[in-house]
N, C-alpha and C positions, 0 to 999 in steps of 0.2 A: 037382706041383701045378701045373696049368696055371692063365694068370692070371684069365682068365674063372671057374673054380671058384674061386680065391680072393675075386674080386669078389663074387659070389654069395653065400659065406660072409659076408663081411663085410654088403657091404647088404641081399643079400635082394630078393623078388620082391615084397613088398609097397609098395617104393617108385617100382615103374614105370618104373623106369630101366636099359636093357639096355645090352649091354655087348662088344667085341668087342676084340681085342688083334694083333699083328704074328707071334705064334705060331702062329694060326688058331682060337683056342679063343674061343668066344661064348659068351654069357648073355643069356637075354630074345630076344624075338621081333626081329630085325633091321629090320622097318618101324617099331618105333615113335616115338612122337614124339619122344623124348629117347633119344637115346645115348652112349657115351662110348667115344671110341679109344683105344688105346695105341698109338702108331705104330712105336715104335722100344726098342731096349732101355734106352737114355739115358731115355726118360720114366718107364721104371721105377726104374731108380736115382734120380731125383729124386723120384717117390713114396716109395721105400724109405729115402731117405735124410734126409728132413724128411717123418715121415707127420703134417703137420699140413695148413693151408691153405697153408704156403710151398711145399712139394712140388708140393702142387697146382698152385700160379700159376708155379712154374719149369717145370714139363709142360708145362703152357698155352700160357703164354708164347711158349715156344721154339718151340712147333709137334710136340710130342712126345706132347700129348695133346690130342685134337677134341673139342669142344661141337657134336653133331649135332643141332639142334636150337633153341628158346629158351634162352639162359645163365639168365635168369632164373627160367625154367622148372625147369629142370634142377638149380638149385642149392635152390631152396626146397623141393625135393624130397628132397634129400640133406642137410638141415640141420633139425633138427641129426642127426648120425649116431651112434647108439647103438650101442656094441658089448658089450656086460653081457651079451649072449647067448651069446658067445663061451666055449668051456668051454677047461681045458687046453689038452687034445690039437688042438683047432683053432689055438691060440696057437701052438703046439710047430712045426705044420704051417706056420701063416704065417709064422714065422719060418724056417723051413727054405726055404719059398720065397722071399722077399725077400731074407733075410739077406745073399746073394753080392752081389744088387746095392746093397745099403746100403754096403756096402764101396767101391764105383767112385768117389762124390762129384765129378761130373760139373762145368764150371765153368756157375754161375747166370747166365741170360741179360744181354747188358749193361745191358739196363734198370733191373736190381737196383741200389739203391744205399746204401751205408751211409756216414756223413759222419762226417767227423772234426773236431776241435777241442772248444772248448767249446761244450755245449748251450745253444741259445737266446742265442750271443754273437751279435752283429750278422753277420758275418761269414757264420758259417754258417747262421744265419737265413736270409742270402740267398742262399746254395747251395741250400738246400731247398726255398725259393719258386722257384729257378730250375728248379729239377730238374720241377717241377710246371707252373708256369705260362708257361714258355719253350719250349713245346714246336713252337706254331705258331699264329700268330692265325688263319690259314685251317684250320687243323685246328679250332680252337675254335668258328670259325663253322660250321661242317659239323657241329657236334654241339650245341651253344648256340641257334642260329638268329640272327635279326637282331639280338636285345637284346642278345647278348653278355653275359648275364648267369649267371653261373655259382653261383648259391645259391637257393635254395628259393623257388621261387614261390607266389604266392595266389591259389589260384583260388577264384573266385567262385562256380563249379558247376563239376562233374564234367566235364561237354561244355565248358569253356572253352579257349579255345585256350593253348599255353603263351606265345606274346608279349602276352596280353591278362592272363595271371595275371603276367607280369615287372612288367607295369606297375603292376599292383592292389599289387603286393608292397612296390615303391618308392612308391607313393602313401601305404600304410599307415603304413610309415613314416615319410614326411612329414607326415601325420597325427597322428601319435603324436609326434612332434617340437614340434609346433606351429608349423612354418613360415610363416612370411611374408615380403612383400616387404619388401627391406634387412636384412634377419637376415644373419647369416652362417654356416657349414655347415663341418663339418669332418668327412670322411669317411676314415676309415681302412681299411687295405685296400680301398681304392676298387676292385679290378680294371681292367674297362675302361672306368668313369665312368659306371655305366647310374645311379647312384643320383645322382651330381653333376649329370647332364645333363637327368634330369629334376626335382632341385628347382630348379635356374636356370631352365628354362625354362619350369614351370608354378606356382611358388612364389616368383620374383622376388628369390632370394637370391643372394649371392656364397657362391661354394664353392670349397674346396681338397682336393684327394682324393689321397693318398698310395699308393703301390705300390712294392713291392720287386720287382718284375715289369718288366723294361725294357720287353718286346714289349707289355705291357698299358699303360703309359705313353703310347709312341707312337701307338699304337692311339686311345688316351683323346683325349691332345692334339690329332689330326688329326679326329676326331669333332667336339670342341668346336671348333677352326677352322671345321671347315666348314658347322658350325651357326652359325657368326657371335656365339662367346658367348664370345671369347678375353678380354673385358675382364671378365667376372664371373665365369668358370670357370677352374681349372687343375689338371692331372693332373702329379704329380709325381713322377720315380722316385727315392724314399726311403723310408728307415725311418720309420715315425711316431715314434720318439722323437728324431727331429731336425726336427720341426717345430716350430721357434722362435715363431712368431705364438701370439697366446694371446684370451683372453677371446671365445671363439665364444660365439654365441646356441646353436648345437646340434651333438652331435657324433653319427654314425651308424658305428658297426662292424656290418659283413653279413659274416661269416663270417672273422673275422682270428682270434677268440679261440680258434679251435682250433691254432692256430699259437704261441700265446704259451707254453703249458705251465703246470702248475697250480701251481708255485712263484712263477711270473711273476705271477699276479692281481695282487698286493696293488701291485706296481709299474704293473703297465698299467690298471687302475682308479685308483691314485691321480695318475699322470701325465694321463690325460685329464681329472680331476677338475680338475687344476690347470689347464687349458686352457679350461673353460667359467666363464661368466660368472654371478655370483648369478643363479637362476632359470634358468637354462639345465638342457636337456635331454639327455638320451643316450641311445640306443637301441641295445641291445646285442643280436644277432642269431645264433646260435649252436649248431651239432651238441652234442647232451650223450650222456652215457650216461645209462640210465635209476637210476643212483645211482653212488658214487664209486668202486667198485672198480675197480682194474687188472688187465686181461688178462694173468695169469699167462706169456705168452709174446708179450708184446707188441713188444718191442723186434725181435722174430723173424718179425713176422706180414705178412701179405702188402701189407696198407696202409701199412706203415710203410716198407717195403724200396722199394713200386714205385710208390709213390701219393704220399704224403703223410709224409717222413722229419719227425721227429722230432715229428709230431702227436698231440695230447694231449687226450684227453677226461675229461670229468669229471661228474657230475652234475649237475641245475641247482641244487641246495640247493648245492654249495661253489661255485658260480660267484654266486649270490645273496648269500650270505653276503660274498664277500672285495667285491663291487658295492656293500654297505651300509656296510661296515666302511673303504672308500675315503671314504666320507662320502656318498654317493647315498642318497636318500630312494625306494626301489622304490615306483614307481605303478601299475604293469601290467605282468602276465607272463602269457604264454601259450603253448601246446606247438602246433606245425604239424607233427606230425611226419606225418599222413596227406596234408598236402601235398607235402611233400618226397618220398615216396612216388611221387606222380603225376608232379611233377617229372622224377624219373628215368625213367619210363618215357617220358614225350617225349623224351629226350636218348637214350636207350635204341634207340627208334625213329629219332631222327637220325642216329645211328651206324650203324645198319644199313641207312638209306635212301642214305646216301651212304659206304657201307662202302670202295669201290673208290678214289676220291676221297682219303677219308683213311687210306686205306693210302699211297696214291701220295706224299700230303703228309709223313705221320709215321714210315712205316715199317708194316710188318706187327707189329713185335713190340710196339712202342708201342699201336695201334689195339687188340691182343688185351688190353693189360692196360686200356686204359681201358673195353671189352665187360665184362672180369669185374669190374673194380672198379665198373662202375656199376649192372651185376645183381645184384650182391653187396650193396651199399649200398641200392637198393630194395627188396631182402629184408629189410635189417635196418630199415626203417624201417617193412615191414610187420608186422613183427613184432615192434617195440617193442624191438629189443636197441641202438636208437641213437635219438634223438628231434632236433627243431628248437625251440629256445626263443626266443621277443625278450623282452627285460627293460625295462624305461624307468625311469629313476630322474632324478632330477631334484636339482641343488646349491642349496639352499634359498639363501636372502636373509636379511636382515635379520628379527630376531624370527620364522622359520619361515616366511617367505612361498616358496611354492612358486609360484606366476604360475598354476597349473592350475587350470581349470573345476572347478565340483564336481562334476559326471556327465558326463566328456570321452564325445565320440561318435568311437571310433574307426571 
């Protein structure tokens, strides 16, 4: 069986995805807007050896599989791939075609990571963050734009610019936290310091941000110095668990919970609860699943091996329950799923518009990882396989005092 025949058998023509292979076989119109091309036997070995998203990722990152056309469009047309129509004879024919390739087991691309050591120890967490966030500040600047904000933006309308939407996100967090001049803010997992800078500039607070990425900390400290705010703001290269200060008026956690691990939710929220003053507020902004299920092959997923080693998502209910059990009174919650799909659309466009610069800075393999992962993530938010939730909690004071207005206007 030719490779194109196998593709047609599995995918069918209704998906409007064409195919061609190094063996000369083709499927579908070759001028289609989406076309997959397997360029070498190694690509087939990757696909056959791990017939899942991991095999596809290995083939694509290594350059043995090309997506000709928009990656988001291609993935959206192919997902979910239903094989229930295959007969026993179809499966036997496919096994005969791909079986010899599956035995070859080529080495994965160097961008694939498997961490060692105790899961979510400080050392292993630092390695996981280093893998993803210390690619290159210049590379991230091409993708994220001037804000250097690597979390879901909040769009006032669909036509708003990415920079406007990122500023709106930081301001939404600040309003939910009730920031005011003279307050102190702790921003855990602070990235390049966007929230810290926004809060200090616009709300007159003093702020500490912490990140496990040395490159992020260096960028953030320089941005603070350039803004003349070094007396009121600081970005530390540090684990949040090593923060010794306490009695903060507010805590923001924007995109850190995904790295914590389900088993560590109680200690995470408990630690941060202890860092707040009575009537202090915490805003937790995190990607979630729609429910608490764990994907069967999560440890061998593309996202775990190539993008966020040890990252772990759960449903909003599990996070909210742990937030509540740590002592916080939950005062507000919202899902910003569609906003993250739109954020990723902008990031994907930025990467394509600066593709040559991104490749020159980080290498072709890394750029291909980001292209695939951001397109897949955008699809996930579109289809509600992942969500983005903001939860606001308060550490109550004496006799249940919250310090919250009766009808907050966020």
